[in-house]
C-alpha positions in Angstrom: -4.5 21.9 -25.0 -7.4 22.1 -22.8 -7.3 24.0 -19.2 -9.4 24.5 -16.4 -9.2 27.8 -14.6 -8.7 27.2 -10.9 -11.5 30.2 -10.5 -13.9 27.7 -12.3 -12.9 24.5 -10.0 -15.7 24.3 -7.9 -18.2 24.9 -10.5 -16.6 22.2 -12.3 -16.8 20.0 -9.2 -20.5 20.6 -8.9 -20.8 19.7 -12.9 -19.0 16.6 -12.3 -21.2 15.9 -9.2 -24.3 15.8 -10.8 -24.1 12.6 -12.3 -21.7 10.5 -10.2 -20.7 10.5 -6.6 -17.6 12.5 -6.7 -14.7 12.1 -4.2 -12.3 14.6 -3.5 -9.6 15.2 -1.1 -10.9 17.3 2.0 -9.4 18.6 5.6 -12.3 17.7 7.9 -11.4 18.6 11.4 -8.3 16.6 12.7 -8.9 14.2 9.7 -8.0 14.3 5.9 -9.1 12.1 3.3 -11.2 11.5 0.1 -14.9 12.3 0.9 -17.9 13.0 -1.2 -18.2 16.2 -2.7 -22.0 16.5 -1.8 -20.8 16.4 1.8 -18.4 19.6 1.8 -19.1 22.3 4.3 -17.8 25.6 3.3 -16.1 27.2 6.4 -15.2 24.1 8.1 -14.0 21.5 5.3 -11.2 22.5 3.1 -10.5 21.4 -0.2 -6.8 20.0 -0.6 -5.8 19.8 -4.3 -2.7 21.8 -3.3 -1.7 18.9 -0.7 0.5 16.3 -1.8 -1.4 13.6 0.2 -4.5 13.5 2.4 -3.8 11.0 5.4 -6.7 8.2 4.4 -6.1 7.2 0.7 -8.9 6.8 -1.8 -8.8 3.0 -1.8 -12.1 3.1 0.1 -13.9 4.2 -2.9 -13.4 1.1 -4.8 -12.9 -1.1 -1.7 -15.0 -0.1 1.2 -13.8 -0.5 4.9 -17.0 -2.2 5.5 -19.2 -3.7 2.4 -22.2 -5.8 2.5 -21.7 -8.9 0.2 -25.1 -10.9 0.0 -28.1 -11.4 2.2 -29.6 -14.9 2.6 -32.1 -17.1 4.4 -31.6 -20.6 5.9 -34.1 -23.1 6.6 -32.3 -26.0 8.4 -29.4 -26.9 6.2 -30.8 -25.3 3.3 -29.4 -21.6 2.5 -30.9 -19.2 0.0 -29.3 -16.1 -1.4 -31.9 -13.3 -1.5 -29.8 -10.5 -2.7 -26.2 -9.5 -3.5 -25.0 -6.0 -3.1 -22.7 -5.4 -6.4 -22.7 -1.4 -6.5 -22.8 -0.1 -10.0 -23.1 3.4 -9.0 -20.9 6.0 -10.9 -18.1 7.2 -9.0 -15.5 9.7 -9.7 -12.0 9.9 -7.5 -10.9 13.5 -8.5 -7.3 14.8 -7.3 -5.6 11.5 -6.2 -1.8 11.3 -6.7 0.2 8.8 -8.8 1.2 6.7 -5.7 -2.7 6.2 -5.1 -3.3 5.7 -8.6 -0.6 2.9 -8.7 -2.1 1.5 -5.7 -5.5 1.2 -7.4 -3.8 -0.7 -10.2 -2.4 -3.0 -7.3 -6.0 -3.7 -6.4 -6.8 -4.2 -10.1 -4.1 -7.1 -10.0 -5.3 -8.7 -6.8 -9.0 -8.7 -7.5 -9.4 -8.8 -11.3 -6.5 -11.2 -12.5 -4.7 -14.6 -12.1 -8.0 -16.4 -12.7 -10.4 -14.9 -10.3 -12.6 -11.6 -10.5 -13.9 -10.1 -7.3 -17.4 -9.3 -8.5 -17.7 -6.8 -6.0 -14.9 -5.1 -6.7 -15.4 -5.4 -10.2 -18.8 -3.5 -10.1 -17.4 -0.9 -8.3 -14.1 -0.5 -10.1 -15.7 -0.8 -13.8 -18.1 2.3 -12.6 -15.3 4.6 -11.2 -13.6 7.3 -13.1 -10.1 8.5 -12.0 -8.9 12.1 -12.3 -5.3 11.9 -11.2 -3.3 14.8 -10.3 0.4 14.9 -11.6 3.2 15.7 -8.8 6.1 17.7 -9.8 7.5 18.7 -6.2 7.9 15.7 -4.1 7.2 15.8 0.0 9.5 15.3 2.6 8.3 11.5 3.2 7.6 10.6 -0.6 9.7 8.2 -2.6 7.4 6.9 -5.3 10.0 7.3 -8.0 12.0 4.6 -6.2 9.2 2.1 -6.4 8.7 2.3 -9.9 6.0 5.1 -10.0 5.9 8.2 -12.3 4.6 11.1 -10.1 4.2 12.9 -13.4 2.2 10.3 -15.3 0.0 8.3 -13.2 -0.9 5.3 -14.4 -4.6 4.1 -14.2 -5.7 7.7 -15.0 -8.9 8.5 -17.1 -8.0 12.3 -16.9 -4.5 13.9 -15.7 -4.7 17.3 -14.4 -1.5 19.4 -14.2 -1.1 22.6 -11.8 0.3 25.2 -14.2 -0.2 28.1 -11.8 -3.7 29.9 -12.3 -4.9 26.8 -14.4 -4.9 23.1 -14.5 -3.8 21.3 -17.9 -6.5 19.0 -18.5 -5.5 15.8 -20.4 -8.0 13.0 -21.2 -6.7 9.4 -21.3 -9.4 7.2 -21.9 -13.2 7.1 -23.0 -14.1 7.6 -19.4 -11.9 10.6 -19.5 -13.5 11.7 -22.8 -17.0 11.6 -21.2 -16.1 13.7 -18.1 -14.4 16.2 -20.6 -17.7 16.6 -22.5 -19.7 16.8 -19.0 -17.5 20.1 -18.3 -18.0 21.9 -21.7 -17.2 25.2 -22.1 -15.8 25.2 -18.2 -12.7 23.9 -20.3 -10.7 26.3 -22.6 -8.2 25.7 -25.3 -5.1 27.5 -24.4 -1.4 27.0 -23.9 -0.2 26.2 -20.4 3.3 24.7 -19.4 3.8 22.0 -16.5 6.7 22.7 -14.1 9.4 20.4 -14.0 10.1 17.5 -11.6 12.0 18.6 -8.2 14.2 16.1 -6.8 13.1 13.6 -3.8 14.3 14.0 -0.4 13.8 10.6 0.5 16.0 7.9 -1.3 15.1 4.3 -1.2 17.4 1.8 -3.2 14.7 -0.9 -4.0 16.7 -2.2 -7.0 17.3 -6.1 -6.2 15.7 -5.9 -2.7 12.8 -8.5 -3.8 15.7 -10.9 -5.1 17.6 -10.6 -1.9 14.8 -11.3 0.3 14.2 -14.8 -0.9 17.3 -15.6 1.2 16.4 -13.6 4.3 13.4 -15.2 6.1 15.2 -16.5 9.0 17.8 -13.6 8.8 18.1 -11.8 12.3 17.9 -8.6 10.7 14.0 -8.9 11.4 14.5 -8.9 15.0 16.3 -5.6 15.0 14.0 -4.0 12.5 10.7 -5.0 14.5 12.1 -4.1 17.8 9.9 -0.9 18.5 6.9 -2.0 16.2 3.7 -1.9 18.3 1.7 -4.1 15.9 -0.9 -1.2 16.2 -1.8 -1.6 12.5 -2.1 2.1 11.6 0.3 1.6 8.7 -2.2 -0.8 7.0 -4.9 1.5 7.4 -3.3 4.1 6.0 -1.8 2.5 3.2 -3.4 3.0 -0.2 -2.5 -0.6 -1.3 -3.0 -2.7 1.8 -6.2 -5.0 1.0 -6.3 -7.5 4.1 -9.7 -8.0 4.8 -12.1 -10.7 7.0 -15.5 -12.1 6.1 -18.2 -12.0 9.0 -22.0 -12.9 9.2 -24.7 -11.2 10.8 -27.8 -13.4 11.3 -31.0 -13.0 13.5 -33.3 -16.0 13.2 -33.6 -17.4 9.9 -32.0 -14.3 8.1 -28.6 -12.7 7.8 -25.9 -11.1 5.7 -22.6 -11.7 5.0 -19.9 -8.7 4.9 -16.5 -8.0 4.7 -14.2 -5.4 6.1 -10.7 -4.4 6.8 -8.4 -6.6 8.6 -4.5 -6.2 9.0 -1.8 -8.7 8.9 -0.2 -6.8 12.0 -2.8 -8.3 14.4 -2.6 -11.8 15.8 -6.1 -12.6 15.3 -5.6 -12.2 11.5 -3.8 -15.5 11.1 -5.3 -17.1 14.4 -6.7 -20.6 13.7 -9.6 -22.2 15.0 -7.9 -25.0 17.0 -5.6 -21.9 18.4 -2.6 -22.3 16.3 -0.9 -19.3 14.9 1.6 -19.4 12.5 2.6 -15.9 13.1 2.1 -15.6 16.9 4.6 -12.8 17.9 5.2 -9.3 16.7 8.4 -10.1 14.7 6.9 -12.8 12.6 4.0 -10.4 11.7 6.4 -7.5 10.9 8.4 -9.6 8.7 5.4 -11.0 7.0 4.1 -7.4 6.1 7.4 -6.3 4.7 8.1 -9.4 2.7 4.6 -9.2 1.2 5.3 -5.4 0.4 8.9 -5.8 -0.9 9.1 -9.6 -2.2 5.9 -11.7 -2.2 3.6 -9.2 -4.3 6.5 -8.5 -6.7 6.9 -12.3 -7.5 3.2 -12.6 -8.5 2.7 -9.5 -10.4 6.0 -8.2 -11.2 6.2 -4.9 -9.1 6.2 -4.2 -5.2 3.1 -3.5 -3.3 4.5 -0.3 -1.6 3.8 2.8 -4.2 6.1 5.1 -2.2 3.4 7.5 -0.7 5.1 7.9 2.7 1.8 7.8 4.7 3.2 5.0 7.0 6.3 7.1 7.9 4.0 10.0 9.0 1.5 7.9 10.8 3.8 5.3 12.6 3.8 6.1 16.5 7.1 4.3 16.6 8.9 6.1 13.8 9.7 2.9 11.6 10.5 4.2 8.3 9.9 1.9 5.4 12.8 3.9 3.3 15.3 2.8 6.1 14.0 -0.8 6.3 14.4 -1.2 2.2 17.9 0.4 2.7 18.8 -1.8 5.7 17.9 -4.7 3.6 19.8 -3.5 0.7 23.0 -3.0 2.4 22.8 -5.9 5.1 25.6 -8.5 4.6 24.0 -11.9 4.4 27.2 -13.9 3.5 28.5 -13.9 7.1 24.9 -15.2 8.6 23.9 -18.7 9.1 
């Protein structure tokens, strides 16, 4: 097998960053997320490959928070598209965990299947290589296994690295992975190393059968109870690796302008506000219900898997202490036979 010594890690990152924009998990001030390796500042930033998850997921690499789509000119009623901004720049996401890799697989389902190809997403995704970091010791808020994610075998990975003490086991999984392997050359060695065994999860979510049960719970009073403390601040949607709600806006001056899209949140009333003033999800309970039905039922019905990948970020970030594991278990245990 091939291994990468941890003593050669920075040299390897420098090598990979020569021909692609390389994103790695970094702690930067009070924040942590996937930032360009080229922006790393020794002494102030900290590489966080040893951490289970950084706060901000790597979804912004393939689906930016703000993305210019095309520029245009308009003369009267006629509009001419001047330039589209589909980005073919090579990118590498290094060190994301199985939950984040599974979330990108959900993005692939949304933007690349069911008869429609989002060309902006496709341009980024086709030119992105994923180096996933296998997990063996779940954190206090991790529950990916309950959501159908194998933490030791990340999906969508072009390379999987496994922490084996002083070295990383390096496993190429695709042609993209083979190119990265070749780029590292002699930095990789052929040696035997053993990965650790998977330790038990502390969070126990019982998702089996929940998607089917939710079909009959749209008007259930349980949503009033579950949503009681929600502030609809939307932080759960921004730290979530699989949320993809967005808005499209236009910036124009005179006869010129451009369209761009940016993150939005189903937790905001403006998200479903119609031009005439009507809002089908006007109160907090309705927006709360929609979020969890989408995560746990609607996405599963369309794509065969939940939209939650069990990373636990929303549990950590929620100022009201709302816990999606408790929501899943409450739905599972709810006795709907006695309710009208």
